[in-house]
N, C-alpha and C positions, 0 to 999 in steps of 0.2 A: 262786627261781632267782637265781643269780649272773649278773647281766647285764653285769658288767665284763669277762668273758672268754668268748669264743665260739671254740672250737678254738684256733688259733694267734693269734687276734686279741685285742688288749687294747683296752678302751674308753678312748680317749684323753682324753675330757672328764673322766672320773673321775680321771685323773692330774692334770689341772688343779686339780680340787677338792682333791686330796691335797696339792698344792703351796701351798694356802692361798687358792685362788680366782684369778680372772683377773688382778687387779692384782699379786699376789705372783708369779704365773707369768711375766708379761711383763717384770717388773723384775729377774728373776734374772740374775746374771752368766753370761756365755756364754764357752765355750772352744772356738772353732772350730779344727779342725786345719789346719795349713799344709802345703803340698806341699814336701817337702825334696829331691825328685828333681832339680829344675832348679838349685837354688842352696843353699849351706850355710845361709845365713840368709835364709829366704824372706820376701818382703814382698808384701802384698796391695795392689795399686794402687787408688787412688780413681777415681771416675767421670771426672774431668777428665784424669787421667793416661792413662786408657784411650783417651779421645777423641783426645788429642794424639798418642798412638802410632799410632792408625789413620790420621790425616791425614798423618803423616810417613812412613808405610810405603811401601816400594818399589812395591807393587802399586797403591796409590792414586795416588801421584805419577806413575807411568807412565800410568795411566788419565786423569789430569787433562791431561797433555801430549797424549795421543792425542785426547781429546775437544775440546781447544782447537783442534787442527788440523782435525778433522772439522767442527766448528761454525763455524769462522772467528772464534772468540772469543780474547781474551787469556787466558793461564794464570791471571792474577789473578781474572778473572771466574769461571772454572770452579772455582778454589780457593774462592771465596766461596760458590758454590753447594754445594760439597762440605761446607763448614763448616756451612751451614744445614741440609743433609740430616742430617748426623751428630748435630747437636745436637737435631734433632727426633726422631731415632731413639733416641738413647742413654738408658740408665737413669741414675738419680741415687740409687743405693742408699744409704739412710741408716737406721741402726739405730733412732734415735728414732721415725722414721715407721713402721717395721716394728712396733715395740712398741705405738704408738698404734693403728694399724689392727688389729693382732692383738688388742688388748684389745676393740675394738669388735666385731670379727668373732665372737670367742668369746662375748661377751655375748649376741649375737643367736642364734648357732648353738645354744647350750645350750637356748634356748627353742624352737627349731624342730625339732631332731632328737632322737630317742630315744637316740642314741649315734653316735659316730664310731669305728669299729673298725679298727685298724691292726695288721698283722703286725710288731709293734715289734722283735722279735728280729732279723728280717731287715734292718731299717733300721739297727740297731746294727752288724750285720756290714758293711753298705754303708759306714758311716762310716770303716771302716779303709782303704777305697780312697783316701780323700782325702790320705793321707800320701804317695802315690806316683803316682797316676794322674789323668788328665783324665776327668771324669765328665759324662755327658749323661743327664738324666732325660727319658724319653719317656712321658708319661701319655696315657691315653685322654682324649677331648675331649667331656665332657658338661657342659652349661652350666647354671648356676643363676642365674636372674633372676626378678624378680617383674613380672608384667604383669596388668593388669585390663582389662576391656572395658566399653564403654558404647555405647548407641545415641545417635546424633546425627541432626539433621534431614536431613543430606545423606549419610547412610550409616553404615557400620560403621567405627569408629575405635578405636585402641588408646590407652590411657593406661598409662604405666609407674607401677607402684605400688611404693613402697619402704617398708621397715619402719623405724620409729623405734627408737632405742636410748637407753638412759639413760646420760648422762654427767653425773656429779654429780646435781643435782636437776632438770636440764632434759631435755626430750625434744628430740632432734635428728633430722633426716631422715637416715636411714642409706643412703648412696649405694652402699656397696661391695657390697651383696647384689644390686644390679643387674648386677654384673659377673660375670666368670667366677670362681665360687667355687673351682674347681680351682687357679687361679693362687695364691690366697692360702692355701688349705688346704695345698698342697705346701710353701709357704714356712714356714707355722707348724709343720708336722711336722718340717721340717729344723731350725728354731729350737729346738724342744723336744728334739731328739736331738743338739744341738751339731754339726750338719752345716752347712757353709758355705751361705748362702742363694743360691738359683739366680738367674741372669739369665734372664728369661723372655721368649720371643718372643711378642709380642701383636699383634693386628691394629690398624691405624691407626684403625679406626672408634671405638675407645675414646677417642681424643683429641677426639672431638666433645664429650665431657663434660670441661670444663676441670678441675673439681675431681677427678673420678674418674681422669682421665688422669694428673694430677700425683700423686695418691695411689698409683696403681699404679706409676708411674715411680719413686717413692721407695721402693717395696717390691721393686724389681728388674726391672720390666717394661721392655723396649725395644720400640719400635713399628715395625712393618714394613708395607709395602703388601701387599695381597692378591695383586697381580700386579706383576711387575717389567718384563715385556715385554723389549725390547731396550735398556733404559736401562743402558748399560755402567757409567756412573758409580755408579748406585745399587747394581748388582750388586757392584761392586768394594768399595764402602764397607760394605755388609752382610756380604760374605764376610770381609773383614778384621776387622770388629767381632766377629763370632762366633768366628773362629779365634783372635784374640788372647786371648780369654777362656780358650780351651782350652789354647793353647800356654803361656801364663803362669800358668795355673791360678788366675786371679783369683776366679772363681766357677764352679761347675758351670753348665751351660747347660740350660735346660728348654725342650723343643721338642715340640710336639704333632705327632706323625708323620703324623696324618691331615690336618694343616693347618687345616681348618675343622671346625665342629661337626656332628655327625650329628643330624638332626631326627627320624629314623625309627627310632632304636634299633639300627641296624646299623652295623658298622664301615665306614669309608670308605677309599678308596685312599690309600696313603702318598704324601707329597710327595717325589718323587725328587730334585729339584734341591736342596732343603734338606738332604736326607740326604747328598748328595755333598759339600756344603760342610762338614758335620761330619766327614766321613771323610777329606777332603783332607789335613789336617795329618799324618795317619798315612801316607797314600800318598806324601807328599813327605818322609817321614822326619823331620819336625819334632817328632813325638811317637812314643815307643816303642809306646804303646798308647792306645786310648780305650775306656773302659768305659761301655756303654750299659745303663741301668737301666729296663726297661719297668715302668710303673706303671698298674695297672688300678683305676679308681674306679667303684664301683657305688652307685647311690642307690635306696632303696626306692620313693621317689616323686619324680619330676622336678617341680621347682617350677613350671616353665613348660609343663607338659604340654599344656594347652589352647592356649597360644600356638603351639606346634609344630603342633598339629592345624589351627589356622586358617591358619597359613603354608602347610601342605601342601595346603590347599584353594585356595590362591592369594591369600589376603588378605596385603597387604604387611606386613612386619615394621616396627616403629617404629625410629626412629633411636636410636643410643646417645647420649643427652644428659642432662645434669643438670636442665635447665630443665623437662623434662616430668615430673619426679618429684613424687609426691603423698604426703602422710602417709597411712599405712594401718595403724594400730595393731592392727586386728583380725587381720592376718596372723600376728602373734606368738602368737595363740591357736590357730592351726592346727598340725597335726602332719604331719611329713614322713618319719617312720620313721627308719631307720638308714642310715648311710653306711659303706661298706667300702672301705678303701684297701689295695691289695695291691701291695707292692714285690716285683717278680720277681727272679729270679737275674740278676746282672749278666752282660752279654755282652761278652766281650773281642773287640774288632774284629780284633786281631792273630790270635787263634785262629780266629775265625769265617771270615775270608777266607783265612787260611793262604797257599796258593800260587795262589788263584784270581785275585788281583790282583798283577801284577808291579810291585812298588814301584821296582825298579831302573830301569825304563823311564820312570818319572814323576818321580823325586826330583830330577833335575837340570834339569828343564824350567823356563824362565822363566815368570813369572806369566801373561803375555799369550799364551803358547803352551801352557799347561797344558790338556790335554784327555784325558779317559778314553776308552779304546777302547769299541766297542759291546759287546764281551764284558764289559768292566769295568762298564759301565752296567747290563747285565743282572744282574750279580752284586749290584750295589747295590740294584737294584729288588727282587731276591729277598730281600735283607736287610730291606728295608722291610716286605715281606709277612710275613717271619719274625717281626718285632716285633709286627705286628698279630695274627698267629696266637697269639703268647704272651699278648697282651692278652685275647684271647677264651678261651684256655685257663685263665687266672687269674681269670676272672669268678667272683664270688661270686653264685651263682644261687639265689634263693629259690623258693618255690612259686608266686609271683605270675606270672612270665612263662608258666609252664605253665598256670596257671589261666586266663590271658587267651587262650591258644591253644585250650584246651578250650571256653571260653565262646563264642568266635567260631565254633568248629565246631558246637556245639549250636545256636547261632542260625542257622547255615546250614541245619541239618536242619529247624528249625522253618519257615524261610522256604520251603524246597523242598517241604515237605508242606502249605503254606498254613495253618500254625497260628500262633497268637499268639507273638510273639518274646519269650517269657519263659522263664526257667530256674529250677527249684527248687534250693535250696542242696544238698539231699541228692543230687540227680542230678549236680550239679557235683562234689561230693566224690567220688562213685563213679567218675566218669570221670577225675578228677584223680589218684586213687589208682592207676588203671591206667596212666596216661601216665607218672607218676613212677616206678612200678615198672619200666616199659619203659626209661626213661632210665637208671636204675641198672643194668639188665642190659646196656645199651649202654656202660657205663663212665662215665656222666656224674655229676658231683657236684651234689647238691641240698642246700642248707642248710635244715634243719628245726630250728628253735630248741626248740620244745616237742614238739608232734605236728602232723600234717598239718592236722587240723580246726581246732585253735586258731590255727595260723599263717595258715590261709586266712581265718579270721574277722578276725584282726589286719589283714590286707591289705585285706579288703573294707571294714572300718571306715576304714582309712587312705585308701581311694579311694572313699569313699561318695558323693562328688560326681558320680561317673560313673553312678550309679543313681538311679532314682526313689525317693522317700522310702520307707524300710522300717522297721518297728517295731524290728527287731533282726536280727542275722545269727546267731542262736543256734539257731533251729529248722530242722530238715531241710526243713520245708515253706515256709520263707521264700522269697519270690518275688523274683528278680532281673530287673529290666527296665531297659534302658539309658535314661539321661536324654537329653533333647534340649537342645542348646545354641543360644543365639540367634545368628543370622546375619542380615545385611542382605539384602534383595531385590536381586539384582544382574543379573537378566534372562537369564543364560546357562543356569543350572541351577535347577530347581525349589527354592525356598527350603526347603520341608519336607524334601526329600532331604538338603540340606546340613545342616540342623539335626540330623537323625538320624545323619549320617555322622561328626560330630565325635567322639562317644564311641567309635565303632568304630575310628576312626583312632588314638585314644589307646590302646585295647586292642591294636591291631595293632602299634603302636610298642613296647609292652612285650613282646609275644610275639616281636617281631623279635630280642630280646636272646638268644634261644636258637636262632635260625635257623642261625647259623654252625656250631653244634654238630652239626646234623643235615643240612646242605645236601648233602654228598656221598652220604650214605645215603639221603636223600630223593630224589635224582635216580635212584639205582638202583631204589628202590622205585616211583617213578613209571613207570620203564621196565617194571618187572615187572607193574604193574597193567595196563598197556596190552597187554603181550604174554603174560601168564600164565607162560610159561617162555621162556627164551632162552639161546643159547650164550654162554659167557663172552666170546668174541671179538666177537660181535655186540653184546653189552651194552656192551663197551668202546668199540666203534665209534659207539654212540649217546651214551654217557656223555661222551666227550671233547668233541664239538662242543656238546652241551648245557651242559656246564660252562663252555665258552668263551662261549656265548650269554648265560649269566647271570653272567659275570664282573664286570659292573658292579653286580650285586645282592649277590653273596656274594664277598667279597674272598678270592682264592686265589692261590697261587703260579703264575706264568705258565709255559707250556711244556708240550709233549706228554709229556715225561718225568714232570713233576710230576703231570699228569692221570692218567697210568697208575699212578703210585705211590699217588695218592689213591684211585683205583678199587680197587686191590688191598687197601688198608688198610680202606676202608669195607665192601667185600664180606666181608672177614675178620671184622669186628665183627658184621655181620648174620648171618653163618653161626654164629659162636660163641655168639651170644645166642639162637639158635633161631628167628630170623625167616625165614631162607631156607635152602634145601638146595642143595648143589652136588654133582651126581653126573655123572661122565663129562663134565665141563665144561659141563653144562647147569644153569642157575640156575632154581630154581622157588620158589614161595611155600610156606612151611611154616606160618607164623602170619599169616593174612590180616589180622586186626585190627591187628597191629603194623605190617605193611607198609602198610596203608591209612592208619594214623595218621601215618607218616612221609611218605608220598606227599602227604598233605593239607597238609603244610607247604610243598611246592613248587607244588601245583596253583594256588593263587591268583595266583602270579607268572606262571605259564603263561597264565592267562586274560588278564591285563592286557597281556602281551606280544603275544598274538594280536590283541587289540583295537587296540593301537597300530599293528601291522602292517596291519590292516584300514583304519585311518584313513589311513595313509600311502598305501595303495593308491588312495584317492580323490584323491590329489594327483599321480598319474602324469601327466607331460606339462607340469607347471607347477612353480613353486618356492614355498616357504613358509617363514616364520620359525618358530623353535621354538615361540614362544607360540601360533601358529596351530595347530600340530600338537597341542600340549597341550590347548588349549581344544576342538579338534575331537574329541580322545579323550574328554575329560570329557563333552561333549555326547552322544557315542555311548554312553558308559556310562549316562548318564541315560536315554536312549531304551531301552536294553536292560533297565534295572531296572524299567521299567513293563511289560515283557513277561514273562509267567509262564514262557516257554520259557528264560529266562535267570535264573531265581530263584537259581541257584548263585552269582551275582555278589554280592560283599560291597560294602557302602557304602564301605568303606575303599579300594575301587578308584578312587575320585576322587582319591586322594593323588597329589601331583605327583612324589613321590620315585620310585616304580616307573615312572611314565610317562616321566620324563626319563632314567632308567636304560635303559629300552627303546629310546629314541631314540638314546642313546649306543651301545647294542649294535647297532642297525641300521646305524649309521655304521661301526663297527669290523668289521662283517660285509658291507660293501659293498652294503648295501641302501638306504642313504642317503648322500648326499655333501653335505658342508658346503662351500658355495661361498665365494669370496673376499668376497662382499658379506654373508656371514652367513646367507644363505638356504639352505634344505635342498632337495635334489632327489632324488626317488626313483630308484633303480636297479633296473630291472625284474628282471633275472636274480638279483641278490642278494636282493631281496624275495621272489621265488618260493622260493629255497632256504631262506631264514629261516623262512618260513611253513610250508613242507613239513616241516621238521624239527620244529617245534612240534606240528603236527597229527599227526605220527606217534606222539606219546606223550601228548598232552593228552587228558583225558577230556571236554573241552568241545567242542561243535559250534558254532563261531563262523564264520558264513558267510564264505567267502573264495573268490572266483571265480578259481581257479587256471588254468582253461582260457583265460579272457579275458586273464589276466596273461601266460601263455606266448605268446599270439598277438601280444603287443607286443614280444617279444624279437627 
């Protein structure tokens, strides 16, 4: 097989070899295009010039004056703070550093991955944009870090483990693979394709590692706080710093639209404030257009998959620091499969917003008075969701997420029938063939490199650490049993339950990669399973509030109009694929197996939301911190798992992600109120409505005393 080309994707590491290897590749002369739309002889400013222009800008100087008055400080004191902030924030892009780090990264990546596949032709087309437009890269945010675990006398602690690389004849501790691989991978791909290297928005936590922070800074990372609050000086400096890059086209900006990383495999909500900052120069007529390039990055195997599972169980994550790094040469002998980088079609901000944002009303407003209307803010929010939707659409989906979903479902069946929780490979293959055939009927793209069986074996071997030792994955009679992962006794939940739950959470995180593809159809199918048949209008009346209830779980475009459009689109796909019938506006089940399969994607989320609502019910009349609600939910799950009546519950129900999402949903549906002191208080009426909606479609009988609840209203 030719592994250097898969569809439209070129194996990028093979190109590095063709260039003569890592050293020859990183030392090649580069020819980055300069934007000629602003000036006849364009000049790319250096880091110091960019910082000076930010400090001298009208926006920042006005903010310094206003802050001096508000604080009762001298302007010189506020100016000094501004200089300190911007020097801490700013990048120090240097090509020698990029070449050195690039050499190190490629040396390690070639040993870790079976290939990095890039739709290179699209990236070549994107290069042409840099002659005339400001460009923003918006990648998905999946993290690559190495962590190991060990038992200590006082509990369960984490050690960061970093891989060594060979520089000359010496082994050196390789710090950069502790960081966000996405940052550096994007820069290296731009470097390879003669595209100006991006200035990358990175979290301040990476500055805890002096060496890594400086390495990233010299590769183009600029560091920002996770939260700005009402710090007007910081907002002003950050806004000006980002926008001067765009207006002067010094570098493209790389910005993770989801803000932080997803630990559960699902997309996160876009960061609206940062989006507005990127779009503002266009709104103020400082730029003719801004081109946004969505970039989807998919990994066959997430390097820190077990770390995520432990974090989702509530174990704290380690700090980002260099001092905790240990040599771990053995990691280089492990395989992590393939990486797919998909550059999407550039989105013209000018064309996307067209007349939905009135630039004439905004272009002449002073910096201190600039404010987008509520209608404009909603349009920007929808744009953020549009980018996330493109990320999901451009996912390169292998058989593995489907295999994880099938495996979890088969384990559910074993548990509910009180059988051993083992699955034979032949059975997994059988049901996997069915679900992938269904996915294709529903218009989903599944990448199969050779054939389904061989691909499945490849992924089972890649993820063999999730299973108890097996002779091989070649025989249909091979037995798959999930491994148990060590956790410390922590007194709240039975240790053995937690040890068994880690592998299930990891499988669940992988299966979550396909949840967004089926969320709308899954909701309709869940409604159908509960009602058997239902009128189109009644189905829509249930679909819309359910979609809103789960909007923290499945990122979707907000608004009733969008919900209606999604319902019509999802129902149309189900009808055309032969899953449902629609006669005289009555929707009925045509293929029960297919409808059950899609409903089963949604049902586990319904269960945990019901349990969270039940937990909150116990706090009526009092207030509680979020941590207390979370631990209370996990305890309730543990109690239910010991009861055969609740054998439908998965061990992955312990995961913090859906529990916290359910709490957020309860807040947005007026079932919980977050008070000024950070405590949460149950709202009886909203809690009753929330629970009634879930119970109307959920297949699970989770006790909830609605009569007692209503008596409190």
